[in-house]
C-alpha positions in Angstrom: 219.3 161.4 75.0 220.3 162.4 70.5 221.3 165.3 69.5 219.1 167.1 66.6 220.5 166.6 63.5 220.9 169.5 61.1 220.9 167.3 57.8 218.0 165.3 58.6 215.7 168.0 60.1 216.4 169.9 56.3 215.5 166.5 54.6 212.6 166.0 56.5 211.3 170.0 55.7 212.3 169.4 52.3 210.3 166.7 51.6 207.3 168.4 53.1 208.0 171.0 50.2 208.2 168.4 47.8 205.3 166.8 48.5 203.1 170.1 48.5 204.8 170.8 44.7 203.7 167.5 43.4 199.8 168.1 45.1 199.6 171.8 43.1 201.2 169.7 40.2 198.9 166.7 39.9 196.1 169.7 40.9 196.7 172.6 39.1 198.9 171.7 36.3 198.1 167.8 35.6 201.8 166.9 35.0 201.7 163.3 36.5 204.8 162.3 35.2 207.0 165.3 36.2 205.4 165.3 39.8 205.8 161.9 40.3 209.7 162.0 39.4 209.8 165.2 42.0 208.1 163.3 44.4 211.0 160.2 44.0 213.8 162.0 44.0 212.9 164.7 46.9 211.6 162.2 49.1 214.3 159.8 49.0 217.0 162.1 50.3 216.1 161.4 53.5 215.6 158.0 52.7 219.7 157.7 51.7 221.0 159.7 54.7 219.4 157.2 56.8 220.8 154.1 55.1 223.9 156.1 55.6 223.0 156.5 59.4 223.6 152.5 59.5 226.5 152.2 57.0 229.4 149.6 58.1 232.0 151.9 57.5 233.7 155.2 56.8 233.6 154.3 52.8 229.9 153.1 53.1 228.9 156.1 54.6 230.4 158.2 52.3 229.1 156.4 49.5 225.8 156.6 50.8 225.6 160.3 51.9 227.1 161.2 47.8 223.8 159.0 46.8 221.6 161.8 48.4 223.5 165.2 47.8 223.0 164.0 43.7 219.7 163.9 44.2 220.0 167.8 45.9 
């Protein structure tokens, strides 16, 4: 049984908030470019953390987590 990962959970909840903000910006404010960039950067955090989980070394792990942190 795998134990709960707080970082993944927070990234997931953050991505949900980003998607809601994206939908608001598109529908209410018509801010398409800003909304698209927000969606890409906000949802990439979880993807980068998943990449870090499959890292081949500690240095590779650290580099990939650093990329995820830059998006926060």
